[in-house]
Structures are given as C-alpha cells and as structure tokens.
Residue, then its C-alpha position, 0 to 999 in steps of 0.5 A: x568480458x565473457x562469451x555466453x550463448x543461448x538460443x539466439x546466438x552469443x553475446x558479450x557480457x562484462x565478466x565482473x557481472x553476475x547476470x548472463x545473457x538472457x539478462x542483457x537481452x532483457x536489459x537490451x529489449x524493454x528500455x521502458x523506465x528506470x524502474x529495475x528489479x535492484x529498486x525492490x528489494x523484497x522481490x528479489x529476496x522472495x524470488x530467492x526464498x522460492x529457488x531456495x525451496x525449490x534446490x531442498x525439494x530438488x535435493x530431497x527427491x535425489x534430483x540434485x547432488x549435495x555439492x550444487x544443491x548446498x551452493x544454490x541455497x547458500x547463494x540464494x541466502x546471499x540474496x536474502x540477506x540483501x547482497x548482490x541485489x545491484x545485480x538485478x538490472x531487468x525493468x519491471x515491465x517486461x514481455x514474456x510473463x515475467x521470464x527476464x526476471x526468473x532468468x535474471x534470479x536463475x543467472x545470478x544465483x548460478x554465478x554466485x554458487x559457481x564463485x563458491x564452487x571455485x569456478x569462473x563466472x559464465x562456466x556454466x557446464x558446472x552449474x547451469x541457471x536452467x538446468x540446475x538452478x531452474x530445475x522442476x521450474x517455469x517461470x509460470x509458477x516462480x513468479x507468481x509465487x514470488x510476487x505474492x511472497x513480496x507482498x506478504x513481506x511488504x504488508x508489515x511495512x504498510x501496516x506499521x506506517x498505518x498504525x502510526x497515522x491512526x495513533x496521532x489521529x488518536x492523540x489529537x482526538x483525545x487533545x481536542x476532546x472538549x472543543x466544540x465546533x460546528x459539523x458540516x454536511x455537504x458543505x453547509x452548516x449540520x449540527x454541533x460536535x466536537x473536534x476530537x470527534x472529528x479526528x477520532x472518525x479519522x482514526x477509525x476510519x483507517x482502523x478498518x483499512x489495517x482490519x480488511x489488508x489482514x483479512x486479504x492477505x492469506x489469499x496469497x497463502x495459496x500458490x501455485x508453486x509445482x505447477x510449472x508452466x501451466x499448472x500440469x506439473x509438467x518436469x517435475x517428480x511426483x511429491x515434489x510440488x508438496x515438498x517445494x511449498x512445504x520448504x517454502x513455509x519453513x523457511x518465511x515462517x508463512x503458511x503457503x498451501x498448494x492451490x487446490x487446482x494448479x491449472x486455475x491458479x496458473x492463470x488467476x489474478x484474482x488475489x491481486x485484483x481484490x488487493x489492490x482494490x483494497x489499497x486503493x480504498x486506502x488511498x480514497x480515505x487518506x485523500x477524503x481525511x486530507x482534503x478535510x484538514x485542508x477545509x478545516x484550516x483555509x484561510x487562515x483570515x479568510x476561511x474556516x480556520x478552525x484548525x492550523x496545519x504545521x507550516x511546511x514551506x513558504x507558499x508562493x512565490x509572489x504573495x508574501x506570507x502565504x503557506x499551503x497545505x503541501x502535505x495533505x496536497x501530497x496524500x492526495x495526489x498519492x491517491x490519485x497515483x493508485x487509483x490510476x495503477x489499480x485500474x491498470x491492474x484490473x486492465x492487466x487481469x482481464x487481458x490474461x489469456x487461456x493458461x496465462x496471464x502475460x501481463x503479470x509483470x504490470x501487475x506486480x510492479x503497480x503493487x509494489x508501487x501502490x503499497x510504497x507509495x502508500x506506506x510513504x504517504x502514511x509516514x508523511x502525513x503523520x510525521x510532518x503534518x497530523x502530528x503538528x496540527x493544533x487547534x483554533x478553539x475561539x474560531x471553532x466557538x465563534x462559528x457554532x455560536x454565530x450558526x443556525x445549528x443550535x436551532x436542531x439541539x433545541x428542537x426537542x426543548x422549544x418544537x420545531x416550529x418555534x425553533x424554526x421562527x428562531x432560525x428565521x430571524x437569526x437569518x434576518x437579523x444576523x443575530x444570534x440564536x441564543x440571543x434570541x431565544x433568551x431575547x424572546x423570553x422562550x428559555x432563561x438562561x440557566x436552561x439554555x447553558x444546561x442545554x448547551x452543556x457539550x456531551x448533551x450537544x454532541x451525545x444520545x440525550 
C-alpha cells in the first residue's frame, strides 16, 4: 500500500495500481453503474493522444524538460497501443464535468512515466499528475477534445458495419429483382412492384445515413484545446494552443483546428446534439426496416409470408414449431434505446450553464453507447437475418393476382370507370381481376399478357 494526499486529505492506495487518490475518490463517489472508462478504449486512446500532443507543445515552448516530456509521451503511446486500460476504473457518469476522467488519465500516465524513469509509483515529486502531465491544460479543454476524437475513431467501425448491411440488402435486391409482388400503402393493397425494388429501397435509405454521418464528422475537427478552464487560455504560454492542436493533428492524421471562439467552444454542445440526432435517424430507419421484414414474413401459414427470415431459435416454451423474428425485434429495441439516449443528450446539452456544461460526461457516455449499439445492431442484422432471407415466389404471385392492385395497372388501357366496375365485381364475386377482364371481353388474353409484363407494371411506361 502507499499513502497519497490531495486537497481533502490522505488516502491509502494499493501499491500495484497505476491510478491515484483522485481516481480512487471518484470510484468511491460515483457507484452508479458498471460502465467504467476501461470499457471504452477509444476514449482512453483519445485522452492519451491529447496528452501526448500537449506535452510535445509544452516541450517546444521550453515548459518541461526533455526527460519528463519523453517519459510522458512514451507513456501515452503505451495507452494508445492498448496497454494499461484496466487502470481506468472511474465511472462514465460522474459529477465534475469530466475532471475524474482527466485525473484518472493524468495519474496513470504519471505513474507509467515514473516507472520508466526508475521511480516508485506515487513518487510524484519526480513526475506530478497535475504539474507535469496536466501542464497547460484543464479538464475543460482536454475532456471535450478527447470526446470528439473518440467519436471520430469509432465512426469508421460504425460505417463499416452499416456498409455491410447495405451490401446485403443490395445483394438481395438483385436476387429478388424478377419477383413480382404487391406493394402496400397504409397497410392496404396498393400497386405491383418487385421484391427486388423493395430491398433496393432498404439499401438506398441506409446509404443516405453514411453520407450524413460523413458530412457531420467535420464538426468534431474544431476543438477548444488550449482554452483551459473557460476558453481564455489562462496558465498557457502564447502560441501553446496552436502548437498543441498542430501536434494532435499530426499524431492522429485528422485535420483538427482551433475553434474561432474558445470561450464559446468551451460550453457549446451543439456538435454532439446534431451528431446524436443523426444516430437517432439511423436507428429509426433500421427499426422501420426491421418492422417491414417482420410484416413481410409474418405467418408462416396465416400471414403475408412473402419472405422467410432465417430461423434463429425456438420461439415459444408452449407452442411447438413456433419461430419468432428475434433479430428484427432486437434491432427495434436497439433503436428505442438510442432514441432514449438521444433525448438524454438533448437535456444534458440544454443544462449547460454560463462557461461550462457539467453534464458532458453523460453526453460522452450516451453517444459512445449509441455508436456501439448501432454498430453491433447493423452487424447482427446483416449476419443473422438479412443474409439468410429467402423469398416465397408463389405466395407473392398469389397475393398479387388475387388483389385489386392490378386494376390500377389497367386504368390507362380501359379507363377509370371500367376499372372501378371491375374492382366492384372482384370484391363481390371473389374472382381475380384478370379473369374478370377476360370474361367481360374488355381485353384479349394477348393484350392482358402484354400489359402484365413485370417491367410494364413496375416502371414508368
């Protein structure tokens, strides 16, 4: 054990841990959930990138000696490489606007550096978490900069999983392109279309979301690093902010720039609000598609049953043979959770006061949860559902032939009034449209066959 001290007194710390007294206080103070910083590697790496950029800027300005700077930089690289992530036990939801997270990073980096320099853990007279690792910094510029970077680091994984799902829908659209079926509006019979067109629509609507996310990600390139506590840059040397941001851009190969107004940027949560809103939009679209697939597959004997979803598990403890659409159901539940997280982000963003938003930890936590949930949901949807969907060709054909939808297709050829009368007769007699048209001699069999060609029913004339 070792004894560490801070403003509030002393505390006994286990001697084999790399964090210190301020981290331990946070662990004691915020037992809110089992979601700790250690479970968010992108955030830890982002903090390390920011700390590495700051120490190089301080070194260039002559504010820290080369030995300390090199030890801090090497320690940050260890974290970037995935080492020591188990040393971040602070809860993601915390009071203090992220100070506990920043100090967890400061203490871990300081203790790794102390080991590299041959000193025992906690020997802060040789490497101090605040005076050295946090030099020229505040939680209020380090933390929001790291959150922005962590989102940028996670986005490629989300987009890759979304691209995989889009590709699967596109493949199915080709597989089903010749299968005529009945389209529906307001859950009522509408007009003919192909099953391939329906699946192509799923791919297209999701493709829009990739475009939107890529358009929004540059909002996170503008950061307030160097603004320290409230954006005035107190406790920094002139030119530090520009140097630190240039170093961060170099280390991450991302085009970070200094915010035009560091005071405004220190309290503004607008980028998080709009990005979370885009994630919510993606979630809503995924749930709509999931619900469509559930409707199209419902049955299998007494529903639409136009498609078959892959059977993933027995569906009932009492009904033998029942198989439920569990994957689409799970996708919709993810969507509802993301919608709830987005609402919490909106409330937290609104709760900012004066020069800081103390609710930023909740914003960070919820956005990372949204991204992780959507990444996993897209992969699950792709691999465990969409890839295994098959079409019931005969069922699609039967439902189309026995609907009134064909009347709309005949409208340009026989006129609205005649088409209306055919529809009435079909409803009262139970006969299908084609049989009635032939029976009444309105069109010949060859004329009807020509009109009923799939490309004439599903495309502009």
